[in-house]
Legacy VTK file of the C-alpha trace (Angstrom):
# vtk DataFile Version 3.0
C-alpha trace
ASCII
DATASET POLYDATA
POINTS 543 float
144.035 65.695 78.233
145.967 69.309 78.942
147.159 69.843 82.257
146.785 73.269 83.514
149.917 74.995 86.141
147.975 77.918 86.945
144.093 77.428 86.655
143.702 77.352 90.277
143.536 79.772 93.655
146.661 77.529 95.129
148.424 77.856 91.777
148.343 81.426 90.856
149.463 81.873 94.558
152.283 79.716 94.026
152.831 80.955 90.425
152.743 84.900 92.093
155.310 83.862 94.847
157.540 82.650 92.348
157.814 85.134 90.666
158.077 87.231 93.456
161.115 85.648 94.313
163.045 86.355 91.362
164.197 89.960 92.821
164.086 92.287 89.747
164.664 95.876 91.677
165.299 98.431 88.573
168.663 98.782 87.443
169.583 95.732 88.892
171.006 92.097 87.816
167.653 90.503 88.507
165.822 93.289 86.696
167.632 92.010 83.178
167.663 88.059 84.094
163.691 88.403 84.491
162.829 88.124 80.950
165.024 85.067 80.532
163.119 83.565 83.797
159.787 84.533 82.228
160.676 83.254 78.771
161.551 79.936 80.445
158.381 79.184 82.517
156.222 80.775 79.606
158.366 77.537 77.383
156.939 75.191 79.412
153.499 75.557 78.372
152.605 73.068 75.364
151.497 75.980 73.190
154.678 77.878 73.396
156.592 74.029 72.961
154.667 73.996 69.706
155.427 77.926 68.409
158.434 78.871 69.974
158.653 81.826 68.056
155.992 83.580 69.429
157.965 83.765 72.591
160.578 86.907 71.773
162.961 88.961 73.559
163.037 92.771 72.619
166.341 95.184 74.099
165.665 97.634 76.372
169.282 99.004 76.842
171.273 98.704 79.730
170.838 94.601 79.857
167.299 94.616 80.181
164.653 93.140 77.665
161.061 93.160 77.511
158.741 90.091 76.544
156.191 89.413 74.196
154.290 86.626 74.301
151.561 85.882 70.716
149.063 83.351 71.720
147.825 83.310 68.077
144.373 82.112 67.105
144.049 80.163 63.607
141.305 82.316 62.225
141.272 85.340 64.433
142.672 88.505 63.960
140.885 90.620 66.757
144.122 91.226 69.173
143.963 92.081 73.164
147.327 93.736 74.491
148.401 92.475 78.286
150.659 94.744 79.517
152.521 94.262 82.902
155.785 95.642 84.329
158.037 93.003 86.095
160.480 95.813 87.802
159.972 96.694 91.642
161.401 99.402 93.751
164.159 98.744 96.087
163.750 97.597 99.310
166.182 98.789 101.921
163.200 99.964 104.407
162.489 96.279 105.096
164.982 96.834 107.246
166.426 93.144 108.719
163.393 91.779 107.237
165.264 92.670 103.771
166.181 88.897 102.778
162.647 88.184 103.241
161.106 91.173 101.052
160.618 89.430 98.146
159.344 85.452 99.751
155.752 86.479 100.337
154.863 83.590 102.737
157.244 83.647 104.588
157.142 87.548 105.319
153.578 87.429 105.825
154.382 84.550 108.259
157.834 86.286 109.990
155.575 89.670 110.638
152.995 87.591 112.868
155.602 87.395 115.462
155.008 89.890 117.894
158.550 91.818 117.469
157.655 92.827 114.417
153.788 92.950 114.538
154.353 96.215 116.700
156.010 97.534 114.580
153.370 97.842 111.830
151.049 100.305 111.387
147.865 99.671 112.886
146.105 99.606 109.713
148.464 97.065 108.095
148.326 95.012 111.429
145.005 94.570 111.446
145.207 93.506 107.735
147.884 91.245 108.794
145.980 89.263 111.226
142.923 89.069 109.070
144.661 86.670 106.962
143.182 88.332 103.973
146.920 89.929 102.786
149.967 88.482 101.714
152.625 90.713 102.402
155.741 91.424 100.240
157.976 93.667 97.376
156.049 93.272 94.142
152.785 91.427 95.080
150.693 94.220 94.597
153.089 96.398 92.352
152.664 94.742 89.939
153.736 91.111 89.643
150.351 89.828 90.693
149.002 91.739 87.120
151.320 89.549 84.996
150.381 86.167 87.020
146.907 87.070 85.929
147.969 87.603 82.562
149.809 84.048 82.652
147.036 82.831 83.587
144.831 84.161 80.770
147.324 83.181 78.097
147.488 79.654 79.198
143.788 79.046 79.772
143.509 80.714 76.349
146.101 78.347 74.151
144.610 75.361 75.709
141.032 76.040 75.436
141.883 78.022 71.787
139.748 81.129 72.531
138.971 82.409 69.379
140.788 85.921 69.800
144.513 86.923 69.831
146.749 87.485 73.063
150.033 89.223 73.492
151.486 89.064 76.718
153.911 91.958 77.350
156.037 92.489 79.968
158.702 94.984 80.371
160.997 96.411 82.652
161.464 100.299 83.835
158.643 101.219 84.219
159.673 102.467 88.152
161.978 105.220 86.037
161.970 105.460 82.516
159.656 103.133 81.148
162.222 102.215 78.447
161.135 98.927 78.399
157.472 99.945 77.214
158.878 102.216 74.939
160.698 99.516 73.453
157.836 97.104 73.477
155.428 99.811 71.341
157.630 99.490 68.089
157.692 95.707 68.785
153.959 95.918 68.580
153.434 97.534 65.619
155.837 95.278 63.990
153.759 92.073 65.448
150.262 93.798 64.284
152.325 94.177 60.899
153.799 90.622 60.584
150.686 88.880 62.022
148.141 90.868 60.224
145.815 91.627 63.473
143.309 94.409 65.148
144.221 95.437 67.996
141.096 95.891 70.371
142.507 96.721 74.004
145.044 97.774 75.548
144.635 96.182 78.852
146.566 96.546 81.728
146.467 95.204 85.099
147.983 97.403 87.328
146.888 97.058 91.456
143.463 99.175 92.187
144.699 101.846 94.610
143.425 103.226 97.306
142.433 107.181 97.087
143.268 107.915 100.793
144.082 105.900 104.250
140.748 104.441 105.082
140.265 103.914 101.231
138.711 100.448 100.905
136.966 100.655 97.024
137.968 98.722 94.388
138.236 100.798 90.986
138.797 100.223 87.665
140.439 103.096 85.589
139.686 104.217 81.525
142.858 105.998 81.125
146.104 107.026 82.817
147.902 110.583 84.135
150.649 112.236 82.348
153.667 113.438 83.958
155.881 115.381 82.614
159.028 117.272 84.012
159.836 121.366 83.475
163.520 121.816 84.278
165.367 125.013 84.828
169.246 126.064 84.875
169.820 129.114 87.078
172.847 130.999 86.039
174.169 134.186 87.654
177.730 136.017 88.248
180.416 134.429 90.347
182.273 136.398 93.232
183.832 135.831 96.685
181.317 135.910 99.337
183.393 139.590 100.939
182.229 140.809 97.668
178.822 140.027 97.537
177.099 142.415 95.372
179.695 142.134 92.844
177.978 138.714 91.386
174.519 136.898 91.926
173.572 134.082 92.983
171.929 131.022 91.757
170.313 130.226 94.730
168.811 133.301 94.633
167.377 133.241 91.347
165.905 129.469 91.791
164.277 130.260 94.634
162.041 132.859 92.919
160.953 129.949 90.343
160.374 127.842 92.865
158.233 130.100 94.805
156.303 130.083 91.704
156.168 126.921 90.599
155.506 125.008 93.867
151.449 124.774 94.350
150.824 127.137 91.344
147.036 126.430 89.973
147.999 127.037 86.832
149.340 123.755 86.383
145.914 122.319 86.854
143.942 120.260 84.805
140.256 119.154 85.295
138.453 116.204 83.153
135.653 114.455 84.120
135.660 115.388 87.319
139.007 114.603 88.086
142.029 116.961 88.699
145.639 116.713 88.725
147.941 117.275 91.800
149.206 120.201 91.968
153.178 120.979 90.665
156.143 120.798 93.144
159.334 120.613 93.468
161.150 117.441 92.650
164.951 118.391 93.069
166.568 121.933 93.675
170.362 122.205 93.943
173.551 123.713 93.187
176.002 122.620 90.824
178.978 123.414 92.894
181.355 119.946 93.235
182.701 121.144 96.326
182.860 123.749 99.520
184.605 127.160 98.455
184.024 130.615 99.950
183.383 131.508 95.621
179.298 131.674 95.544
177.243 129.362 93.792
176.501 131.036 90.022
175.105 127.704 88.770
172.030 125.568 90.269
169.364 123.481 88.685
165.551 122.388 89.694
163.162 120.153 88.791
159.167 119.951 88.763
157.204 117.505 89.039
153.745 118.383 86.582
150.788 116.126 85.924
148.652 115.731 82.708
145.369 115.062 81.299
144.996 116.839 78.109
148.067 119.270 77.723
150.579 118.342 75.488
154.318 119.359 75.875
153.607 122.496 74.228
151.429 123.853 75.876
152.891 122.819 79.444
155.885 124.906 77.814
153.743 127.820 77.038
152.713 128.072 80.547
156.353 127.370 81.820
157.521 129.736 80.068
154.722 132.128 81.444
155.659 131.886 84.807
159.135 131.626 84.843
158.892 135.239 83.057
156.707 136.478 85.872
159.228 134.524 88.406
162.286 136.346 86.813
160.016 140.069 86.780
160.051 139.818 90.510
163.302 138.593 91.167
164.760 141.812 88.856
162.804 143.882 90.290
163.934 142.939 94.067
167.639 143.051 92.739
166.815 146.547 91.594
166.018 147.454 94.561
168.918 146.055 96.174
171.452 147.875 94.064
169.588 151.150 94.627
169.774 150.663 97.885
173.332 149.641 97.969
174.239 151.819 95.543
175.598 149.361 93.254
175.476 149.034 89.532
174.540 145.432 89.677
175.113 142.726 86.743
171.965 142.965 84.551
168.292 141.712 84.597
167.853 138.157 84.359
166.622 136.439 81.323
164.346 133.605 80.244
165.900 131.700 77.598
164.361 128.113 76.354
167.071 125.342 75.885
166.917 125.043 72.200
167.524 129.160 72.001
170.152 127.968 74.247
171.454 125.723 71.433
171.187 127.426 68.474
172.715 130.260 69.706
175.828 128.084 70.820
175.780 126.778 67.533
176.106 129.844 66.211
178.940 130.922 68.291
180.986 127.647 69.070
180.150 125.549 65.646
178.099 122.354 65.433
180.636 120.404 65.903
181.955 122.129 69.406
178.441 121.681 70.515
178.338 117.940 69.617
181.889 117.394 71.397
180.367 119.079 74.483
177.569 116.793 74.732
178.964 113.807 73.735
181.519 114.676 76.885
178.842 114.728 79.786
176.733 111.677 77.666
179.842 109.547 78.672
179.418 109.841 81.955
178.203 106.654 83.703
177.710 107.975 86.885
175.115 110.415 85.743
171.309 109.674 85.113
169.507 111.350 82.106
167.922 113.912 83.984
171.593 114.633 85.373
172.657 115.076 82.000
170.203 117.484 80.860
171.152 119.513 83.217
174.947 118.995 82.808
174.753 119.853 78.544
172.819 123.101 79.153
175.515 123.981 82.137
178.255 123.364 80.137
176.876 125.768 76.738
175.969 128.206 79.345
179.835 128.293 80.646
180.601 128.771 77.104
178.209 131.536 76.037
177.892 133.573 79.222
177.162 136.333 77.253
173.638 135.406 77.637
173.687 136.000 81.645
172.571 136.359 84.147
169.937 133.970 82.650
166.953 131.203 83.985
167.069 128.265 81.031
163.993 126.308 80.647
164.073 122.971 79.554
162.638 118.766 79.709
164.131 116.516 81.554
162.812 112.650 80.957
160.521 110.884 81.230
157.390 112.085 80.150
154.189 110.085 80.116
151.393 111.126 77.829
148.200 111.325 79.338
145.457 108.614 77.871
142.126 108.368 78.080
139.068 106.613 76.788
136.439 106.502 79.217
133.958 107.739 76.272
134.903 104.757 73.969
132.138 102.409 73.340
134.387 99.300 74.212
135.514 100.696 77.600
131.604 101.706 78.432
130.406 98.299 78.089
133.542 96.231 79.669
133.156 98.412 82.432
129.601 97.724 82.973
130.589 94.346 82.503
133.284 94.584 85.051
130.924 95.937 87.755
128.205 93.369 87.389
130.988 90.599 87.885
132.144 91.974 90.496
128.966 92.030 91.933
128.755 87.914 92.183
131.457 88.420 94.519
129.895 90.737 96.335
132.168 93.527 95.913
131.357 96.815 94.465
134.338 98.518 91.995
134.174 102.152 90.924
135.376 103.598 87.572
138.417 106.257 87.591
139.191 107.938 84.567
142.672 108.734 85.140
145.081 105.974 86.400
146.530 107.932 89.502
150.159 106.661 89.710
152.502 106.577 86.440
151.255 103.757 83.829
152.694 102.272 81.027
149.158 102.658 78.996
151.017 106.296 78.214
152.503 104.746 75.789
149.700 103.283 73.457
146.829 105.322 71.724
148.782 108.488 71.725
146.783 111.106 70.297
148.235 114.697 69.219
146.899 116.470 65.973
149.264 119.474 67.041
152.469 118.052 67.134
152.641 119.077 70.548
155.143 116.654 71.817
157.983 118.852 69.613
158.675 121.118 72.328
159.537 118.326 74.355
161.992 116.904 71.386
163.604 120.637 71.095
163.799 121.303 74.454
165.119 118.102 76.383
168.733 117.712 76.006
169.738 114.151 76.139
166.607 113.767 72.897
167.956 111.132 70.380
171.140 110.099 72.490
170.292 108.652 75.987
166.211 108.697 75.664
163.735 109.241 73.156
159.514 108.909 72.917
158.528 106.694 70.150
155.806 109.333 69.158
155.446 107.870 65.740
154.713 103.901 67.091
152.231 105.001 69.988
150.130 107.011 67.616
150.021 104.063 65.557
149.123 101.989 68.264
145.214 102.858 67.899
142.723 101.038 70.721
141.441 101.935 73.476
143.292 101.424 77.265
141.610 99.850 80.368
143.317 98.787 83.635
141.822 95.916 85.361
143.599 94.718 88.561
144.303 93.508 92.098
142.960 94.986 95.414
146.373 96.346 97.203
147.619 98.709 99.423
150.924 100.554 100.652
152.738 100.439 96.899
156.943 101.220 97.199
156.195 100.908 101.485
157.677 98.265 103.384
153.992 96.907 104.310
153.257 96.306 100.558
150.249 94.033 100.639
148.017 92.474 98.116
144.915 91.554 99.029
143.954 87.713 98.623
140.783 87.116 97.454
140.453 89.850 95.032
144.142 88.555 93.667
143.590 84.459 93.480
139.220 84.195 93.082
138.015 87.499 91.816
140.184 88.734 89.761
140.865 85.947 87.380
137.538 85.457 87.036
136.688 89.033 86.437
139.244 89.098 83.753
138.556 85.904 81.963
135.057 87.484 81.392
135.696 90.536 80.048
138.401 88.994 77.219
135.444 86.295 76.413
132.732 89.538 76.235
135.043 90.616 73.201
134.354 87.811 70.882
131.028 86.395 72.405
128.728 88.392 70.910
129.791 88.281 67.381
130.452 84.187 67.459
127.192 83.437 70.056
129.879 81.950 72.711
128.440 82.717 76.285
130.580 85.165 78.561
130.786 82.789 81.146
LINES 1 544
543 0 1 2 3 4 5 6 7 8 9 10 11 12 13 14 15 16 17 18 19 20 21 22 23 24 25 26 27 28 29 30 31 32 33 34 35 36 37 38 39 40 41 42 43 44 45 46 47 48 49 50 51 52 53 54 55 56 57 58 59 60 61 62 63 64 65 66 67 68 69 70 71 72 73 74 75 76 77 78 79 80 81 82 83 84 85 86 87 88 89 90 91 92 93 94 95 96 97 98 99 100 101 102 103 104 105 106 107 108 109 110 111 112 113 114 115 116 117 118 119 120 121 122 123 124 125 126 127 128 129 130 131 132 133 134 135 136 137 138 139 140 141 142 143 144 145 146 147 148 149 150 151 152 153 154 155 156 157 158 159 160 161 162 163 164 165 166 167 168 169 170 171 172 173 174 175 176 177 178 179 180 181 182 183 184 185 186 187 188 189 190 191 192 193 194 195 196 197 198 199 200 201 202 203 204 205 206 207 208 209 210 211 212 213 214 215 216 217 218 219 220 221 222 223 224 225 226 227 228 229 230 231 232 233 234 235 236 237 238 239 240 241 242 243 244 245 246 247 248 249 250 251 252 253 254 255 256 257 258 259 260 261 262 263 264 265 266 267 268 269 270 271 272 273 274 275 276 277 278 279 280 281 282 283 284 285 286 287 288 289 290 291 292 293 294 295 296 297 298 299 300 301 302 303 304 305 306 307 308 309 310 311 312 313 314 315 316 317 318 319 320 321 322 323 324 325 326 327 328 329 330 331 332 333 334 335 336 337 338 339 340 341 342 343 344 345 346 347 348 349 350 351 352 353 354 355 356 357 358 359 360 361 362 363 364 365 366 367 368 369 370 371 372 373 374 375 376 377 378 379 380 381 382 383 384 385 386 387 388 389 390 391 392 393 394 395 396 397 398 399 400 401 402 403 404 405 406 407 408 409 410 411 412 413 414 415 416 417 418 419 420 421 422 423 424 425 426 427 428 429 430 431 432 433 434 435 436 437 438 439 440 441 442 443 444 445 446 447 448 449 450 451 452 453 454 455 456 457 458 459 460 461 462 463 464 465 466 467 468 469 470 471 472 473 474 475 476 477 478 479 480 481 482 483 484 485 486 487 488 489 490 491 492 493 494 495 496 497 498 499 500 501 502 503 504 505 506 507 508 509 510 511 512 513 514 515 516 517 518 519 520 521 522 523 524 525 526 527 528 529 530 531 532 533 534 535 536 537 538 539 540 541 542
């Protein structure tokens, strides 16, 4: 007789609390250790004791690993990929309760104490008092999704479901998705190695509310994309006592940011849903210390969401906006020079990084440019965004004949948008989920694009125009510390779907998971979904 470890609501809750207690904040030792703990726990299942080679760890850089666990039916080829991430954001906002941030039962109990309860927002207090929510970092985003997949693969292996499952749990979703970018290459390999057919990519990110008072539950048939256009602004240095002998980078940057922030030219609409407008994520000058020399180098990062556009299309729009911004900058600067009766330092040019790189190679030689880049890349204190900016900065310092200038580039990360709303299997699956949800007296609605960044961006990539090339050519760290396996992504053809538990306040100290959704409703809904993928052709009822 088989002994199930995680097949009841209470056992599933205990599983969640255990894996939440394995603190795995992004870029900490806990994130590095999590994959090994997960492998050890999966090895307690009889199936993986008999098939130890079906659990694998895959290097994701910086000591992190993605985990794949394959349940392989002897005769089935059709396969469902179960995707989750196990890293979480940090926990400083919990204050004196931070030691309990990853201990959901204790945290939820402690929040009931008057001195803590009174500080909660009203909505969180009401949810706490209802007893229907479990609080804690990672309960909602998204270790519950992983727990559901662990329960699913246990049941499939014991009951020998005639379909294959690959549990795919990855680190680093919250920053650069290094885990998923590493995993897609391995998923291609596993497909070839075991002659699999990938039928569906199923993520279980939580259902996010669409507003403060929204309590509806959602299923997502795609995920929004994100790209980060960036700019380096290079002016002319001078002493503050002689301001018109130079041009501050901040002056140039101010025009670009005004033209970028909330610019509707970047908005996309598809299937009745629209992207949020762009905003700046960072704007700073690059002076390392205070002095009376004016800041002549600055940088900005801008957030742009995607639905259909490629990196090439966004760069073309970004360049047009930059040209308009610099035309306004040059016009106003000319008026100032005429008013003050000075010659000025010239017009601000607009250049793409690829043009600056080509110019620098011709001027300095390929070996010197490589040396300059390697010096920047060796600085471990800088992340990929800072390294991208600093590479351009160092090249421009040596190519000042190009200044004053605004240099356009991309900074990581890049998440392509993915959508499967029109796929017949997805349409059928969504109707099945709606029908199943009604048995619990709940309504679920479809959203075409998941409104949070999601690892589904790295499967089922379609781009017949090679629109990714502008990203490769204009991302200074591409191929060194950051890359995207576009070919492997394109090879992972198959529809995507996100079905996950309901929760609230991801990335906040009031992050919480709806207990009934997580431990009673979702297990039935996801199991019903998986069984429906093989029931019709094998005449096995999808219970």
